[in-house]
Steps between C-alpha positions, in 0.01 A plus 500: 500500500589873451488726816167661582323651790210328685207672641187355669222774478209488748242671265405509136577867489860449626545218250378725218744769610796246490389376150487852379863536616597190296458209741360176348202365673538162650176300539546128505852519344450172298618667187694804619734313739596257233572785268714668759700174571572454107588884486232561256348773700713780675257716695653756743250397765221270610179594673360189662118517510469214756479735798199694359208306687238695304600329176420141616172332560177368332155623542147458334353823387157455328535287191878533495801360701768746571848363553783717624817522275723355769289192554700189447397228265465238768253731681286542186495129460362438840274800567149408589349794291700418191434129525122561532460779254779457238629151555674506147724778645580310821582194270727723278699636802535157655683387182741772449878392503585295820425532870769761559376713213152495631621598840694794378340613169225759503207586283610852441857413420384239236263749328737791508781274353265365229714211397348374155464152663381599853171352618344803685469730199259253330269519810510873517414535143247218467320605814496867379672615819587855605852576606499770779804699542609775738355762240235340287313196388596316177272254319657173416452557118705807518777375753703247308692670223777263383762267611605592852317819442186654667324831518662579841726805539851431629403625847138372512418224743228238481308499818225237429324310222119481493365191339136472393333174610417283181223250466754231423873509404803274473867511425710235337864513407747294311815537714855543378633210735815682622359845573132404555404824300228451246604397149124557439259580770127596457275670749135511394227683693123503441294796606135588459623758237706249292828306509854616535792281412878593552812306372840522671835346380386498136624831384705820599239554786170398626208552245138436460375282213197653330405185300490271811300751694243539233457129452466440888258794527258316276534159669731435795644159415834330405343424154443860425877563562597204270348695197715810541813541282810614707743697279867409559573863398375605836735284693887467552739231442812420698720202599209364694262494221404645162231771442285228334535272803416777731201590291374143535555518868278805534209300345578204721535691821180703432297189447638363835427831669145494395449141597663581832264810558204280423612260775 
């Protein structure tokens, strides 16, 4: 690692001040610390958000579940409100990485980092969540802007994410066996107003698939998904699988997700 200063702010305002002065925000650290060890990142300082109690916690608010940005994956996976209202989100959190990653990683850190193969962004996008920051609220459709890129300003801090409660939902991923990131993951959510479906791991970032959503809005069955063509031009290829392979996986994972949502 390169030399850096370490601060542990006690409030969101203090953390924002440090970030505005050039400090890198440390949430769960599952990506940032690895980057520091490999000398791929060289921040002048770190501002550890773990000491800000107001950023953690889960509560029901009407027809939404509100999860604090510093809430650990393991907590999301076992929380009673999440299990009863959005069990697909608890299931997703319970299968991120390994036990150590789930104990340290945070919802806000994952969403802010926006790794193109991360699981949480697909839940945020498919559920039509709202990302609350220290200065505004950002709709999920406007938040993810590209690979490792979001609508957040450099010194803007996610404080919580508000998830609408769906009629039914499910998440299924085909794991890369070493990292356990999604080679392709599909999160599908059905609401009274329609269906939202988000794909992670298949492209430069999480994305919704209009064709799959339209088919499922007509009839919510795995057979409806089977009739939708998945364009390989919308997916990426790498050493783990070609674009055509990932396009096929999108269809397969979508069918499995719908079947899982139906129970």
